[in-house]
N, C-alpha and C positions, 0 to 999 in steps of 0.2 A: 503494503500498501504505497503514495507517496506523500513525503512532508507534507499536510496542508496550510502547515503554521502554527494549528491554534496553540501548540506545547510547543514552548523554545529547546531545539535541542542545545547539548551541549559538542558537540562534534562538528557540526555542521559548517559552524562559522571561521572561516578563516583566521589568521593568527594578524592583528595592528602590529605596525613596522615601529612605531614609538617606544616601548619596552626593553631596552637591555643595556650591554654589560659588554666591555672592553677589558681582559688580565692578560697578563706577558708577565715574565720574569725581567726583571728592571739593568738584571747585573750586577742585584743584592744578594741572588739567593733566593729571596723572598717572593711569596708571589705579589704583584703588586696589580690593583687596579682601577682605572680610570675613566671617566665620563666627557662621556663625547655627545657633540648635538649633528654629526655626519653621517653615515659609514657607506661607502660605496665601491664596486669593483670589483666586486665577489664575485670573479666568473674565471673561471677553466675553458678551454677548449680544446679539441684535438684538431693537428694540424691535415691536411689531410696528402696521402699519396696517390697519382695518381699512376696507373703503370696499364698497359699496352704492350701484349705479345706482336709480333712482327705478322707472325700469322697467322692474327686470329681472325677470322673471317667475320664478327661484330667490327663494326663500325668506327667505334667508340671505345673511350677508357673504361677500367676496372679502376675505382673509388676503395680506399683502405686509408684504414687510420692508422696517424702517426704518430710523432712526439708532439706528450700534451706538455699544451705552453698556460699560462696567466698572467693576468696580469698586475699591477702593483693596485693596490688598496690606497684607500686616498679617507683618510681619515679629520674631523673640525672637531672644532674643540672650539669654548670661548676661554681668554691668557685670566688664568690668575695670581694671583701677587705671589714673586717663593717658590713654582712651580714649573721645572726646570729639566724635569724628569726629562724626554725625550731629548732636550738638549744637547741634555748632559747625553747619554746616550749616542743620540748623534754624534758628539765631542769624538767619542774613542774609536773613530771611522783611522783608521792607520791606512798605508798603504796595504792594501789584499786585506787588511785582516777587518774585523767590525763584529761587535758580540750577537749572536746571530741569537734568539730565540724561538719560542712558540708560543703566537697571539690566540689566543679564543677571544673570537665574538660568542659569546649568545641572549640567545633574543626572547625573551622573557614572558611570563603566563600571567595572569593576573593574579597571582598569589609568590610572584621573583622566581616560581621554580625557572632550571632555559627549559626551553621545550625547542630547540631548531641550534648544532653548536655549528658552528664555526673553526675551525682551526688552520693558524700558519702556518708550515712549517719553517726551525730554520729563519723568519724574517728578521728586516731592517728598517733598519730610518734611508731611508731614499731624499727625500726634501721636505725642510720643513718652509715653508710661505707664511709668513707674520704676514697683518693684520694689515688692516687700509685700513689710512685715519684721516678725518673729517674734521675739520672747524662746525660744518653746521649740522653732522651725523652726531644719530642717537641711539644709534647696533652698539649691542656687544662686543668688545674687541673679541675677533676671531681666528683664531690660527689652525694651517695647515698642516695632517704628515702626511708624507706619502710615503707606506713601505713593501717595499722588493721582500717574497718569498719566497720557496721553491718544493710548490706545494697546495695544494688549499682539500680540506675531508671537511664534508660536512654528514652528523649526523643528526638525526630525529634523537630527542634524550626521553 
């Protein structure tokens, strides 16, 4: 029987995307939690390999999955006094060395429990962009952090 909407279902509704948290090891060995305004770039794709044998009677290529590729993840957050965690992490970049860590992004339900978990493997900051400043603006100062990583895993909690 179809759901006629007369009784509120707890399983039919999609999750809202505004309640989330980000956790990572900030190089101190302890897990750090930070609040962000926006996260984008949680995507992965398989590059396509096209192949056609020379004696194939079909005049088209076969497509096969190739190397898995993932883009950088962008996080935006408000600037707080004496909050330099990401600048400290970024300052550790030396010639081909950086402290890499797993970054976990949890989409939370109404009770605060993770429902969807994205884990960035071996993540490190590639770019930090400070806020723009306007003398007549009344917005919050927001900085942008871009993280490179070596793979993304997704788990339904």
